[in-house]
C-alpha positions as a Python dict, from the first residue, in 0.01 Angstrom:
ca = {
    (1, 'X'): (0, 0, 0),
    (2, 'X'): (-312, -217, -1),
    (3, 'X'): (-531, 95, -42),
    (4, 'X'): (-372, 163, -381),
    (5, 'X'): (-472, -178, -524),
    (6, 'X'): (-771, -156, -758),
    (7, 'X'): (-794, -513, -887),
    (8, 'X'): (-697, -840, -719),
    (9, 'X'): (-721, -1173, -898),
    (10, 'X'): (-665, -1475, -676),
    (11, 'X'): (-607, -1832, -805),
    (12, 'X'): (-840, -1771, -1097),
    (13, 'X'): (-944, -2064, -1312),
    (14, 'X'): (-1166, -2029, -1618),
    (15, 'X'): (-1259, -2361, -1774),
    (16, 'X'): (-1493, -2412, -2069),
    (17, 'X'): (-1687, -2737, -2053),
    (18, 'X'): (-1679, -2965, -2356),
    (19, 'X'): (-1985, -3176, -2437),
    (20, 'X'): (-2019, -3466, -2676),
    (21, 'X'): (-2349, -3489, -2866),
    (22, 'X'): (-2458, -3175, -2681),
    (23, 'X'): (-2505, -3330, -2337),
    (24, 'X'): (-2227, -3578, -2251),
    (25, 'X'): (-1948, -3420, -2047),
    (26, 'X'): (-1618, -3456, -2237),
    (27, 'X'): (-1370, -3257, -2030),
    (28, 'X'): (-1267, -2892, -2003),
    (29, 'X'): (-1068, -2637, -2196),
    (30, 'X'): (-839, -2486, -1931),
    (31, 'X'): (-824, -2137, -2080),
    (32, 'X'): (-701, -1966, -1760),
    (33, 'X'): (-546, -2192, -1499),
    (34, 'X'): (-463, -2067, -1149),
    (35, 'X'): (-376, -1705, -1230),
    (36, 'X'): (-297, -1456, -955),
    (37, 'X'): (-222, -1089, -1021),
    (38, 'X'): (-296, -739, -896),
    (39, 'X'): (-337, -395, -1052),
    (40, 'X'): (-283, -63, -879),
    (41, 'X'): (-502, 242, -925),
    (42, 'X'): (-382, 443, -1224),
    (43, 'X'): (-137, 174, -1336),
    (44, 'X'): (-91, 57, -1696),
    (45, 'X'): (-42, -320, -1724),
    (46, 'X'): (23, -513, -2045),
    (47, 'X'): (-70, -879, -2085),
    (48, 'X'): (111, -1042, -2376),
    (49, 'X'): (123, -1385, -2538),
    (50, 'X'): (44, -1564, -2861),
    (51, 'X'): (-309, -1647, -2975),
    (52, 'X'): (-481, -1900, -2751),
    (53, 'X'): (-272, -1827, -2440),
    (54, 'X'): (-576, -1715, -2236),
    (55, 'X'): (-527, -1340, -2231),
    (56, 'X'): (-864, -1254, -2391),
    (57, 'X'): (-1047, -1499, -2163),
    (58, 'X'): (-876, -1332, -1867),
    (59, 'X'): (-992, -992, -1997),
    (60, 'X'): (-1351, -1113, -2038),
    (61, 'X'): (-1349, -1250, -1684),
    (62, 'X'): (-1225, -916, -1550),
    (63, 'X'): (-1506, -745, -1743),
    (64, 'X'): (-1762, -979, -1584),
    (65, 'X'): (-1854, -1139, -1919),
    (66, 'X'): (-1727, -1485, -1820),
    (67, 'X'): (-1791, -1656, -1487),
    (68, 'X'): (-1485, -1811, -1320),
    (69, 'X'): (-1466, -2186, -1263),
    (70, 'X'): (-1296, -2105, -932),
    (71, 'X'): (-1092, -1829, -770),
    (72, 'X'): (-1175, -1467, -699),
    (73, 'X'): (-1189, -1134, -881),
    (74, 'X'): (-1188, -845, -633),
    (75, 'X'): (-1239, -491, -766),
    (76, 'X'): (-1192, -193, -537),
    (77, 'X'): (-1251, -419, -236),
    (78, 'X'): (-1568, -580, -376),
    (79, 'X'): (-1584, -950, -465),
    (80, 'X'): (-1713, -980, -822),
    (81, 'X'): (-1728, -1358, -833),
    (82, 'X'): (-2110, -1363, -825),
    (83, 'X'): (-2251, -1037, -959),
    (84, 'X'): (-2622, -968, -924),
    (85, 'X'): (-2815, -723, -1145),
    (86, 'X'): (-2749, -412, -938),
    (87, 'X'): (-2379, -489, -896),
    (88, 'X'): (-2344, -559, -1268),
    (89, 'X'): (-2488, -218, -1349),
    (90, 'X'): (-2254, -49, -1102),
    (91, 'X'): (-1953, -244, -1228),
    (92, 'X'): (-2026, -158, -1593),
    (93, 'X'): (-1985, 210, -1500),
    (94, 'X'): (-1648, 141, -1336),
    (95, 'X'): (-1487, -51, -1623),
    (96, 'X'): (-1457, 54, -1987),
    (97, 'X'): (-1387, -184, -2275),
    (98, 'X'): (-1199, -103, -2595),
    (99, 'X'): (-1256, -383, -2848),
    (100, 'X'): (-1027, -508, -3122),
    (101, 'X'): (-1262, -440, -3415),
    (102, 'X'): (-1397, -84, -3391),
    (103, 'X'): (-1649, -120, -3672),
    (104, 'X'): (-1795, -438, -3526),
    (105, 'X'): (-1807, -276, -3181),
    (106, 'X'): (-2024, 18, -3291),
    (107, 'X'): (-2398, -10, -3368),
    (108, 'X'): (-2428, 85, -3739),
    (109, 'X'): (-2771, 244, -3698),
    (110, 'X'): (-2664, 498, -3432),
    (111, 'X'): (-2490, 831, -3482),
    (112, 'X'): (-2176, 918, -3287),
    (113, 'X'): (-2383, 1139, -3056),
    (114, 'X'): (-2633, 861, -2986),
    (115, 'X'): (-2356, 605, -2930),
    (116, 'X'): (-2198, 825, -2664),
    (117, 'X'): (-2533, 913, -2507),
    (118, 'X'): (-2630, 548, -2461),
    (119, 'X'): (-2407, 461, -2159),
    (120, 'X'): (-2505, 786, -1989),
    (121, 'X'): (-2877, 715, -2033),
    (122, 'X'): (-2832, 362, -1896),
    (123, 'X'): (-2663, 500, -1585),
    (124, 'X'): (-2910, 781, -1518),
    (125, 'X'): (-2731, 1083, -1668),
    (126, 'X'): (-3030, 1233, -1849),
    (127, 'X'): (-2953, 1606, -1845),
    (128, 'X'): (-2889, 1700, -2213),
    (129, 'X'): (-2648, 1977, -2112),
    (130, 'X'): (-2434, 1741, -1904),
    (131, 'X'): (-2444, 1483, -2181),
    (132, 'X'): (-2321, 1733, -2440),
    (133, 'X'): (-2055, 1866, -2204),
    (134, 'X'): (-1914, 1517, -2154),
    (135, 'X'): (-1934, 1431, -2525),
    (136, 'X'): (-1764, 1755, -2628),
    (137, 'X'): (-1489, 1712, -2369),
    (138, 'X'): (-1398, 1354, -2459),
    (139, 'X'): (-1413, 1405, -2837),
    (140, 'X'): (-1192, 1713, -2802),
    (141, 'X'): (-941, 1514, -2596),
    (142, 'X'): (-941, 1249, -2869),
    (143, 'X'): (-880, 1517, -3135),
    (144, 'X'): (-1213, 1467, -3313),
    (145, 'X'): (-1269, 1835, -3384),
    (146, 'X'): (-1470, 2029, -3471),
    (147, 'X'): (-1696, 1813, -3258),
    (148, 'X'): (-2008, 1924, -3448),
    (149, 'X'): (-1875, 1764, -3767),
    (150, 'X'): (-1879, 1417, -3609),
    (151, 'X'): (-2192, 1411, -3394),
    (152, 'X'): (-2433, 1327, -3678),
    (153, 'X'): (-2213, 1073, -3852),
    (154, 'X'): (-2273, 699, -3857),
    (155, 'X'): (-1984, 452, -3805),
    (156, 'X'): (-1954, 367, -4178),
    (157, 'X'): (-1885, 735, -4247),
    (158, 'X'): (-1572, 731, -4028),
    (159, 'X'): (-1222, 602, -4092),
    (160, 'X'): (-1089, 309, -3888),
    (161, 'X'): (-891, 542, -3662),
    (162, 'X'): (-1195, 765, -3606),
    (163, 'X'): (-1412, 462, -3527),
    (164, 'X'): (-1163, 349, -3264),
    (165, 'X'): (-1161, 699, -3115),
    (166, 'X'): (-1539, 671, -3074),
    (167, 'X'): (-1496, 330, -2907),
    (168, 'X'): (-1243, 484, -2666),
    (169, 'X'): (-1475, 780, -2603),
    (170, 'X'): (-1761, 545, -2519),
    (171, 'X'): (-1534, 345, -2285),
    (172, 'X'): (-1431, 658, -2092),
    (173, 'X'): (-1747, 873, -2103),
    (174, 'X'): (-1855, 755, -1752),
    (175, 'X'): (-1512, 827, -1598),
    (176, 'X'): (-1432, 461, -1517),
    (177, 'X'): (-1156, 347, -1283),
    (178, 'X'): (-1033, 77, -1524),
    (179, 'X'): (-1010, 35, -1901),
    (180, 'X'): (-952, -303, -2062),
    (181, 'X'): (-816, -267, -2416),
    (182, 'X'): (-805, -595, -2611),
    (183, 'X'): (-573, -560, -2914),
    (184, 'X'): (-703, -203, -2967),
    (185, 'X'): (-488, -125, -3273),
    (186, 'X'): (-435, -462, -3443),
    (187, 'X'): (-702, -391, -3708),
    (188, 'X'): (-589, -36, -3783),
    (189, 'X'): (-347, 92, -4045),
    (190, 'X'): (12, 115, -3926),
    (191, 'X'): (6, 491, -3980),
    (192, 'X'): (-260, 548, -3710),
    (193, 'X'): (-164, 278, -3456),
    (194, 'X'): (90, 488, -3271),
    (195, 'X'): (-143, 787, -3259),
    (196, 'X'): (-430, 582, -3112),
    (197, 'X'): (-201, 427, -2850),
    (198, 'X'): (-64, 769, -2757),
    (199, 'X'): (-416, 911, -2718),
    (200, 'X'): (-524, 616, -2504),
    (201, 'X'): (-214, 645, -2287),
    (202, 'X'): (-264, 1021, -2253),
    (203, 'X'): (-625, 976, -2141),
    (204, 'X'): (-518, 709, -1893),
    (205, 'X'): (-254, 935, -1738),
    (206, 'X'): (-458, 1255, -1730),
    (207, 'X'): (-762, 1091, -1570),
    (208, 'X'): (-574, 848, -1344),
    (209, 'X'): (-742, 545, -1500),
    (210, 'X'): (-594, 199, -1455),
    (211, 'X'): (-538, 27, -1789),
    (212, 'X'): (-502, -336, -1896),
    (213, 'X'): (-357, -361, -2246),
    (214, 'X'): (-400, -703, -2409),
    (215, 'X'): (-168, -766, -2704),
    (216, 'X'): (67, -1005, -2880),
    (217, 'X'): (284, -717, -3006),
    (218, 'X'): (585, -672, -2780),
    (219, 'X'): (717, -382, -2987),
    (220, 'X'): (468, -146, -2819),
    (221, 'X'): (429, -271, -2462),
    (222, 'X'): (750, -122, -2319),
    (223, 'X'): (634, 226, -2423),
    (224, 'X'): (275, 177, -2318),
    (225, 'X'): (285, 20, -1973),
    (226, 'X'): (466, 17, -1641),
    (227, 'X'): (441, -360, -1597),
    (228, 'X'): (421, -661, -1829),
    (229, 'X'): (268, -1004, -1771),
    (230, 'X'): (353, -1286, -2013),
    (231, 'X'): (97, -1568, -2053),
    (232, 'X'): (143, -1911, -2205),
    (233, 'X'): (-117, -2189, -2223),
    (234, 'X'): (-333, -2039, -1947),
    (235, 'X'): (-43, -1966, -1708),
    (236, 'X'): (144, -1650, -1617),
    (237, 'X'): (503, -1749, -1695),
    (238, 'X'): (673, -1416, -1622),
    (239, 'X'): (590, -1078, -1469),
    (240, 'X'): (817, -776, -1428),
    (241, 'X'): (837, -397, -1467),
    (242, 'X'): (829, -316, -1839),
    (243, 'X'): (1184, -194, -1885),
    (244, 'X'): (1328, -473, -1673),
    (245, 'X'): (1147, -739, -1873),
    (246, 'X'): (1265, -591, -2202),
    (247, 'X'): (1626, -575, -2085),
    (248, 'X'): (1632, -902, -1889),
    (249, 'X'): (1371, -1160, -2001),
    (250, 'X'): (1427, -1483, -1809),
    (251, 'X'): (1165, -1737, -1912),
    (252, 'X'): (1252, -1922, -2237),
    (253, 'X'): (909, -1834, -2379),
    (254, 'X'): (954, -1463, -2305),
    (255, 'X'): (1292, -1473, -2476),
    (256, 'X'): (1131, -1639, -2776),
    (257, 'X'): (866, -1367, -2799),
    (258, 'X'): (1131, -1097, -2807),
    (259, 'X'): (1323, -1293, -3071),
    (260, 'X'): (1011, -1290, -3288),
    (261, 'X'): (976, -909, -3291),
    (262, 'X'): (1003, -784, -3650),
    (263, 'X'): (1325, -598, -3728),
    (264, 'X'): (1316, -288, -3954),
    (265, 'X'): (1679, -343, -4056),
    (266, 'X'): (1669, -525, -4392),
    (267, 'X'): (2017, -667, -4335),
    (268, 'X'): (1890, -869, -4039),
    (269, 'X'): (1629, -1040, -4256),
    (270, 'X'): (1906, -1244, -4417),
    (271, 'X'): (1937, -1449, -4097),
    (272, 'X'): (1636, -1651, -3985),
    (273, 'X'): (1550, -1594, -3621),
    (274, 'X'): (1536, -1892, -3394),
    (275, 'X'): (1184, -1963, -3272),
    (276, 'X'): (1061, -2253, -3053),
    (277, 'X'): (975, -2568, -3246),
    (278, 'X'): (625, -2710, -3230),
    (279, 'X'): (289, -2561, -3141),
    (280, 'X'): (124, -2443, -2817),
    (281, 'X'): (-22, -2738, -2623),
    (282, 'X'): (-383, -2846, -2616),
    (283, 'X'): (-563, -2685, -2324),
    (284, 'X'): (-796, -2985, -2309),
    (285, 'X'): (-509, -3224, -2234),
    (286, 'X'): (-210, -3005, -2142),
    (287, 'X'): (126, -3175, -2094),
    (288, 'X'): (228, -3284, -1746),
    (289, 'X'): (486, -3065, -1576),
    (290, 'X'): (574, -2733, -1737),
    (291, 'X'): (344, -2654, -2028),
    (292, 'X'): (631, -2503, -2226),
    (293, 'X'): (840, -2817, -2174),
    (294, 'X'): (782, -2976, -2521),
    (295, 'X'): (913, -2661, -2695),
    (296, 'X'): (1182, -2549, -2451),
    (297, 'X'): (1551, -2573, -2548),
    (298, 'X'): (1649, -2547, -2180),
    (299, 'X'): (1427, -2833, -2062),
    (300, 'X'): (1557, -3100, -1826),
    (301, 'X'): (1402, -3444, -1879),
    (302, 'X'): (1274, -3602, -1561),
    (303, 'X'): (1216, -3262, -1399),
    (304, 'X'): (1041, -3023, -1637),
    (305, 'X'): (801, -3291, -1763),
    (306, 'X'): (671, -3372, -1416),
    (307, 'X'): (535, -3141, -1142),
    (308, 'X'): (432, -2781, -1210),
    (309, 'X'): (719, -2535, -1157),
    (310, 'X'): (697, -2271, -884),
    (311, 'X'): (741, -1895, -916),
    (312, 'X'): (1098, -1780, -865),
    (313, 'X'): (1121, -1421, -742),
    (314, 'X'): (1421, -1242, -893),
    (315, 'X'): (1326, -939, -686),
    (316, 'X'): (1003, -814, -525),
    (317, 'X'): (858, -716, -866),
    (318, 'X'): (999, -979, -1103),
    (319, 'X'): (877, -1340, -1099),
    (320, 'X'): (928, -1626, -1343),
    (321, 'X'): (758, -1967, -1353),
    (322, 'X'): (1045, -2213, -1376),
    (323, 'X'): (1247, -2468, -1179),
    (324, 'X'): (1547, -2340, -979),
    (325, 'X'): (1880, -2370, -1158),
    (326, 'X'): (2034, -2577, -879),
    (327, 'X'): (1747, -2827, -911),
    (328, 'X'): (1805, -2849, -1285),
    (329, 'X'): (2177, -2914, -1228),
    (330, 'X'): (2099, -3199, -988),
    (331, 'X'): (1882, -3370, -1251),
    (332, 'X'): (2142, -3314, -1524),
    (333, 'X'): (2406, -3488, -1320),
}
């Protein structure tokens, strides 16, 4: 149902202008190029891809930190393409952000209590009793107890996992409708990663918050989200329900990502896994045709190196950006 859609992104392009000598226009970096997607209320969506694929730029655009070159971002029925001051303040209360580096995300001169009070003061929640009630509730949910032991601590006095819990608490203290988590556990010890992801997922489910999880780690996404989007060179190349994508990846790049997942079985380390040759393309001068074409083992010369492929819908929830098989066969023959 349309009423259940929280976020709509339509034909979004985010280009960064390049300038020579500081003032001469020298082209664009096409970080996000014609992306369309939607997110339902309360849904957990993972966006995956290697470094430089555009996933963090997409997240920043959703957060309102980057202005689109073209296209629309519609949140809860409101067009966010041109936010004014009042709308920016409202939107910042609706969307929480969990950063990659928890220590860098926290002001070192503020205590935990002051860090969590700050967003409430900005948005007019000035009653000390309500502030403490919210702080106590969220820290208890994040298993930072006894709460009194943490309120007076500064970020450097906390472990990495505790710092990230404070970042999550700050992101959810205003009861937002959406949380954007950009690589939220990549800088944490392996021993606490699963626990942090479980706490974040538990909060998301209990409070009915929509969640966008940005990562390059496919080993966690199937457990953490209902739907997965795969990005490559600024494009969405595949989208499907999480379990379906894990069991039946169709795009050659998606298959390559799953091939690259580390295997805990030492015996399997004796055989080198096959990964695509070459490097991701320049987003200043991307290749004509399919952007994965230069690295794709299934490419068809004369077809894949020309026009952009269209989305093929395997079913109503699974799409892949590729040329139809019958079209490939015609070019092969």
